[in-house]
Structure formats: C-alpha cells, structure tokens
N, C-alpha and C positions, 0 to 999 in steps of 0.2 A: 254596705252602708254608703249612703250618698247624700250630701248636702243638697237641699232643694231650694229653700227660700228663707229670707230674713225679713220679717215685717214687724214694724214697731219694736216691741221688746221680745218677740217670740221667734225662735228658730225652728224650722221644720226640716226633718231629714227622714229619708226612707231607710227602714231596716226591717228585715223579716224577723220571725220569732227567734231563730237560731242566732242571728246577729245581736238581737236585744239581750239574749241570754249571755252571749260572749261579752257584751258591754257590761252587764251586771257583774260578771266575774272579774273584769278589769277594774271596776269600781271597788269591788270587795278586796281585791289585792292591794289597791291603793289605800283603803281604810286600814288594812293590816299593816301597811308600811308605817303608820303612825306608831305602832307598837314595836316593830322590829328595826326601824330606821335603815332598811335595806338600801333605799336611795334617798331617804329623807324628803319626802314630798312636801312636808310642811314648809320647806324653804322656797316653794314655788307659788306662794300667794294664795294657797287654799287652806281649808281647815277640815277637820274630821266631820264637823257638822255640815259643811258644804257638800262633802262627799256623800254623807248619809242622805242629804236632800236629793242629790243626783240619783242615788240608788232608788229612793222612793218614787221619783218621777218616772224612771224607766220601768220599775216594777209595776206601777199603776197602768202602764201602757203595754205590758208584755203580751197580753192575750188578744189584742186587736190587730187588724191589718191596716189601720190608718197610718198616716205619717206620724212620726214621733214629734211631739211638741215639747219644747224646753225653753225656759227663759234664756235670753241672750247672755245674762250673767252666768248661769249654770253651764251653758254650752261653752262659753269662753273659759271658765274654770276647768271644764273637762278637757278642753284642748291644751291648756297649759300643763295639766297633769300628764297628758299623753306626751307632751314635749319633754317633760322631766324623765319619763320612762325611757324615751328614745335617747336622750342625751346622757343621762346619768345611770340608767338602769342597764339596758341591753348592751351598751357599748363599753361601760367601765366596770361593771361588776366582775369580780374574779370568776373564772370558769367554774370553780368548785362551788360557787355560791349562786350560779344561775338558776338552779332549781328553786331557790327561795323567792324568785321574782313572781312566779305564778300568774303572769299576765300573758295573754296570747299576742304575739308580735303583730299579726295581721290586724287584729282589732285595734291595737294601739296606733298603728300606722294609718288605719282608716279614720280613726277619730281625729288624728292630727291633720290628715288630708282635708277632712270636712272643715276643720277649724281654719285652715289656710284658705279654703275656698270662700268661707264666710267672712273672714277678716283679712282681706288681702293687704 
C-alpha cells in the first residue's frame, strides 16, 4: 500500500486486492476490539460506526484495480487506529494474549506510514 494523493476531502492510495483484503481484516479486528477491549480502540477518537464505514468503503472497492478513494476523515481515523495498534497493541499486550490481536503487523504499519505521509 502506498499513499498517492490528497485532494480536497479525498485521499487516494494504491493497494492491490491482497492488500485491500488485509486492510479489511485489520478493520474487522478493530471492530472486534470494541467487544473484547484488547487494546480499547475506542479511546483513540473513533467509533464502531466509523470503523464499519471504513470497512464498507474498502469492501466496495475490493474488486477493482483503481486507486482506493476514501474521505480524508475516514483515512485519518484509520491512521489513528493503526497508531493505537502500534502503540498499545503489538508493544504492550502480554505475549500470551498476542494471538487475540488478529491484525497483521505489516498492514498496520503500512496504514500508519500512509497516514504519516498524508498528514506530516
């Protein structure tokens, strides 16, 4: 995945089908976190409804080869959630609970990298 462009209120990023699928899994893991409080994503300024909207936006673009389009708001929220996973998920969850995170580190770091490139 790679950040491409920020125009008006739309963010464009490049992601192939496998990357979009991994992104969906990351969002699904974040939605599940609202039930399990594994890292308590709700403390990072997002909501379950916002995560479900992110999921819908990516799902709707899963089958095409075009750049992914997402509102700047949703993209920003996705970056903040990735930051929560990096800061409070992978680093601070006890080793015996790591399997409960269910989010691919490469995807999470790619999302955060795109966020940092878009919002320096």
